[in-house]
C-alpha positions in Angstrom: -10.0 16.5 1.9 -7.4 14.0 3.0 -6.4 13.4 -0.7 -6.0 17.1 -1.3 -3.9 17.6 1.8 -1.7 14.7 0.7 -1.2 16.2 -2.7 -0.3 19.5 -1.1 2.3 17.9 1.2 0.2 18.4 4.4 0.9 14.9 5.7 -0.3 15.3 9.2 -3.5 17.0 8.3 -4.1 14.3 5.6 -3.6 11.6 8.3 -5.9 13.4 10.7 -8.7 13.8 8.2 -8.3 10.1 7.1 -8.6 8.9 10.7 -11.8 10.9 11.2 -13.7 8.7 8.7 -16.1 6.2 10.2 -14.8 3.0 8.4 -17.9 1.0 9.2 -20.2 3.6 7.6 -18.0 4.3 4.6 -18.8 2.8 1.2 -16.5 0.3 -0.6 -15.1 2.9 -3.1 -14.4 5.4 -0.3 -12.6 2.7 1.7 -10.4 1.8 -1.3 -9.5 5.5 -1.8 -8.9 5.9 1.9 -6.6 2.9 2.0 -4.4 4.5 -0.7 -4.1 7.6 1.5 -2.9 5.5 4.4 -0.5 3.6 2.1 1.0 6.9 0.9 1.4 8.0 4.5 3.1 4.8 5.4 0.2 3.7 7.7 0.0 0.2 6.2 -1.9 -1.4 9.2 -4.6 1.2 8.9 -4.7 0.7 5.1 -5.2 -3.0 5.6 -8.0 -2.4 8.1 -9.8 -0.3 5.5 -9.4 -2.9 2.9 -10.6 -5.8 5.2 -13.8 -3.9 5.9 -14.3 -3.1 2.2 -13.5 -6.7 1.3 -16.2 -7.9 3.7 -18.7 -5.6 1.9 -17.6 -7.0 -1.5 -15.6 -10.3 -1.2 -15.3 -10.8 -4.9 -13.8 -7.4 -5.8 -10.5 -8.0 -7.7 -9.3 -4.5 -7.0 -9.9 -4.8 -3.2 -8.2 -8.1 -2.9 -5.2 -6.9 -4.9 -4.9 -3.7 -2.8 -5.2 -5.9 0.3 -2.3 -8.0 -0.9 -0.2 -4.9 -1.6 -0.8 -3.6 2.0 0.1 -7.1 3.4 3.4 -7.2 1.4 4.3 -3.9 3.0 3.5 -5.4 6.5 5.6 -8.5 5.6 2.5 -10.6 5.9 3.5 -12.7 2.9 1.3 -15.8 3.5 -1.8 -13.6 3.7 -0.8 -11.6 0.6 -0.3 -14.8 -1.3 -3.7 -16.1 -0.3 -5.4 -12.9 -1.5 -3.4 -12.9 -4.7 -4.6 -16.5 -5.3 -8.2 -15.3 -4.9 -7.5 -12.5 -7.4 -6.2 -14.9 -10.0 -9.1 -17.3 -9.4 -11.4 -14.5 -10.3 -9.2 -12.9 -13.0 -6.5 -15.4 -14.2 -4.8 -12.8 -16.4 -4.6 -10.0 -13.8 -1.1 -8.6 -14.6 -0.5 -6.9 -11.2 -1.4 -10.0 -9.3 0.7 -12.3 -11.5 3.7 -10.0 -11.0 3.3 -9.4 -7.3 2.8 -13.1 -6.5 6.1 -13.9 -8.4 8.0 -11.4 -6.2 6.8 -12.8 -2.9 9.6 -15.4 -2.5 12.0 -17.6 -4.4 10.2 -20.5 -6.1 11.3 -24.1 -6.4 11.0 -27.0 -8.8 8.3 -28.4 -6.6 6.4 -25.1 -6.2 6.2 -22.5 -9.0 3.9 -21.0 -11.6 5.9 -21.4 -14.7 3.4 -23.6 -16.5 0.5 -21.5 -15.4 2.2 -18.3 -16.6 3.0 -19.8 -20.0 -0.6 -21.0 -20.3 -2.1 -17.6 -19.5 0.3 -15.9 -21.9 -0.9 -17.9 -24.9 -4.3 -16.3 -24.5 -3.2 -12.7 -24.7 -1.2 -10.7 -27.2 -1.7 -7.3 -25.4 1.6 -5.6 -25.1 1.4 -4.5 -21.5 0.2 -7.9 -20.3 2.9 -9.6 -22.3 5.6 -7.4 -20.7 4.5 -8.0 -17.1 3.8 -11.7 -17.6 7.2 -12.2 -19.3 9.0 -10.4 -16.5 7.1 -12.7 -14.0 8.0 -15.8 -16.0 11.7 -14.7 -16.2 11.9 -14.2 -12.4 10.5 -17.7 -11.7 12.7 -19.3 -14.2 15.7 -17.5 -12.7 14.7 -18.9 -9.3 14.7 -22.4 -10.8 18.2 -21.9 -12.3 16.9 -22.0 -15.9 19.0 -19.0 -16.9 18.8 -19.2 -20.7 15.0 -19.5 -20.6 14.9 -16.7 -18.0 16.9 -14.5 -20.2 14.6 -15.2 -23.2 11.5 -14.3 -21.1 13.1 -11.1 -19.8 14.1 -10.1 -23.3 10.5 -10.7 -24.6 9.2 -8.6 -21.7 11.6 -5.8 -22.5 10.7 -5.8 -26.1 7.0 -5.7 -25.4 7.5 -2.9 -22.8 9.7 -0.9 -25.2 6.7 -0.7 -27.6 4.7 1.0 -24.8 7.2 3.7 -24.0 7.3 7.0 -25.8 11.1 7.4 -25.6 13.3 9.3 -28.0 17.1 9.1 -27.3 17.7 12.4 -29.1 15.3 14.2 -26.9 16.8 12.7 -23.8 20.4 13.5 -24.8 19.3 17.1 -25.7 17.8 17.6 -22.3 21.0 16.3 -20.7 23.0 18.7 -22.8 20.7 21.6 -21.8 21.4 20.8 -18.1 25.2 20.9 -18.8 24.9 24.2 -20.7 22.7 25.8 -18.1 24.3 24.7 -14.8 27.8 25.9 -15.5 30.3 26.6 -12.7 30.0 30.3 -13.3 26.1 30.4 -13.1 26.1 28.1 -10.1 28.6 30.3 -8.3 26.2 33.3 -8.7 23.3 31.5 -7.0 22.3 32.6 -3.5 22.9 29.9 -1.0 19.8 27.9 0.1 18.4 27.6 3.6 20.8 25.5 5.7 18.2 23.8 7.9 19.3 20.7 9.8 17.7 17.4 9.1 17.8 15.8 5.7 20.3 13.2 4.6 19.8 12.6 0.9 20.6 9.1 -0.5 20.9 9.2 -4.3 21.3 6.2 -6.6 19.9 4.1 -9.5 17.3 1.5 -8.8 18.6 -1.7 -7.1 21.9 0.1 -6.3 21.6 -0.4 -2.5 19.7 2.8 -1.5 17.3 0.9 0.8 20.3 -0.8 2.5 22.0 2.6 3.0 18.8 4.0 4.5 18.5 1.1 6.9 22.2 1.4 8.0 21.8 5.1 8.6 18.4 4.7 10.3 19.9 2.3 12.8 21.4 5.3 14.5 19.2 6.7 17.3 19.3 10.2 15.9 18.2 9.2 12.3 14.8 8.4 11.0 14.3 6.5 7.7 11.6 8.3 5.8 11.7 6.4 2.5 11.4 8.1 -0.8 9.4 11.2 0.0 9.0 12.8 -3.4 8.6 16.2 -1.8 11.7 17.8 -3.3 10.6 16.9 -6.8 7.1 18.2 -6.2 8.1 21.5 -4.6 10.8 22.1 -7.1 8.3 21.7 -9.9 5.9 24.2 -8.3 8.7 26.8 -7.8 10.2 26.3 -11.2 6.8 26.8 -12.9 6.5 30.2 -11.1 10.1 31.2 -11.5 10.4 31.6 -15.3 8.2 32.1 -18.4 6.6 29.0 -19.8 8.7 29.1 -23.0 12.1 28.6 -21.3 13.6 25.1 -20.9 13.2 23.1 -17.7 16.8 23.6 -16.9 16.5 27.4 -17.2 13.3 27.4 -15.1 15.1 25.3 -12.4 18.1 27.5 -12.1 15.8 30.5 -11.6 14.2 29.0 -8.5 14.6 30.6 -5.1 16.6 27.8 -3.5 16.3 29.2 0.0 12.5 29.0 -0.4 12.9 25.5 -1.8 14.8 24.5 1.3 12.2 26.0 3.7 9.3 24.4 1.9 11.0 21.0 1.5 12.1 20.8 5.1 8.6 21.7 6.4 6.9 19.2 4.1 9.4 16.4 4.9 9.1 17.0 8.6 5.4 16.3 8.2 6.4 12.7 7.3 9.7 12.3 9.1 8.9 13.9 12.4 11.0 16.1 14.6 14.1 13.9 15.1 17.6 15.4 14.6 18.1 13.7 11.1 16.0 11.9 8.5 16.9 10.0 5.4 15.2 10.8 2.1 
């Protein structure tokens, strides 16, 4: 029930249902699923509690140890996270998620790094996804060490491996961008009914690693502003409304411009408030 409520944007009900579960009576798989709900809801301490109990039931579960490390990273418990990632890699030396997350924990030094171990484990696998992740991990540690040419070579190898996994066609992407420009013309936008002007959201928009998190922290330092993170509710609700707004055969852009934007505003604000609370303003 909690997972369904989460999918439907009913954050508070999802949290209430999750908290009703008797953790000591729950099975290992249920605890792992429950921890994911808590993580989605930003309740990382409760997620960690679930995973600690599950880990005690199965101390050699790679999945549980990895999820435990993820929750500890969110709580800035980096020493504990590193300990659990070390356990993962003792059980599964080529676990790509653990290799990558361990690399991101801190800056590594000439005295303490995993460069040799990463190179060694990479010689035993030619699988593209693993090669991509391991290469990115190696590139990061080499960058920490100041070995920039070697770091660039590792990043390039990772990018090349990853490119083979992505079904990306530049012509399709450019066509979709042109469709947006052709659809959202000034004349058509001027004809739209204004949306619901409900108070609350401050949207921060940017590319990855462009400073969005920093902007959120600066804004949230104000007593009237809550930092809600990347909620994802606008995308989810827009997708639902666009699907209902136009026939299936029209383009995504045409379906989007047919949306009832006032309804979008009402639904978005209600769903976002589930996560952000009732303060005057929140950052998404």
